[in-house]
C-alpha positions in Angstrom: -20.0 32.2 -9.6 -21.6 29.2 -9.2 -18.8 26.6 -10.4 -16.5 28.5 -7.8 -19.1 27.1 -5.1 -18.8 23.6 -6.3 -14.9 23.5 -6.1 -15.5 25.5 -2.2 -17.5 21.9 -2.1 -15.2 19.9 -3.3 -12.4 21.5 -1.5 -14.3 21.1 1.7 -15.5 17.8 0.8 -11.5 17.2 0.6 -10.7 18.5 3.4 -13.8 16.7 5.8 -11.9 13.1 4.4 -8.3 14.1 5.4 -9.5 15.4 8.4 -11.8 11.6 9.1 -8.6 9.7 7.7 -5.7 11.2 10.3 -8.4 10.8 13.3 -8.4 7.2 12.2 -5.0 7.1 12.5 -4.6 9.3 15.4 -6.7 6.7 17.2 -5.0 3.7 16.6 -1.6 5.4 17.3 -3.4 5.5 20.7 -4.4 2.0 20.7 -0.7 2.0 20.6 0.3 5.0 23.7 1.8 6.5 20.4 4.8 4.6 20.7 6.0 4.2 16.8 7.9 0.6 17.3 4.6 -0.6 18.4 2.7 1.0 16.1 5.4 -0.4 13.0 5.0 -3.8 14.7 1.8 -3.7 14.6 1.5 -2.6 10.9 3.9 -5.1 9.8 1.9 -8.1 11.3 -1.4 -6.6 9.8 0.6 -6.5 6.3 2.0 -10.0 6.8 -1.3 -11.1 8.3 -3.0 -9.4 4.6 -0.3 -11.2 2.4 -1.3 -14.7 3.8 -4.3 -13.9 3.1 -3.8 -14.2 -0.5 -6.6 -11.9 -1.0 -4.5 -8.8 -1.8 -0.7 -7.8 -3.8 2.4 -6.0 -2.5 4.6 -4.7 -4.8 8.0 -5.4 -3.3 10.8 -2.6 -2.6 14.1 -2.7 -4.9 16.0 -4.6 -3.1 13.3 -6.7 -1.6 13.5 -10.6 -3.2 9.7 -11.6 -3.5 8.6 -14.7 -1.1 7.4 -17.7 -2.6 3.9 -17.4 -2.0 4.4 -14.2 -3.6 5.6 -15.6 -6.4 3.2 -18.0 -6.5 -0.2 -15.9 -6.3 1.2 -13.0 -9.3 2.0 -16.0 -11.3 -1.3 -18.0 -10.9 -3.5 -14.9 -11.2 -1.9 -13.7 -14.3 
């Protein structure tokens, strides 16, 4: 019976995390009046800024050709 209580608490914690993530996503969307085009543009600009920082690594989609700066960053970090 004690183990069941732990599992229920884990589910509640997971539900709270999901709720918090959804709330944050909703607030970000509201900043752009829930306009999908503006929201996507925001995330694309954020991605570009993160790529340029060199602090993060990104997986390229199968049909993407890596940008020269990305290849240099990957080779330098290996």
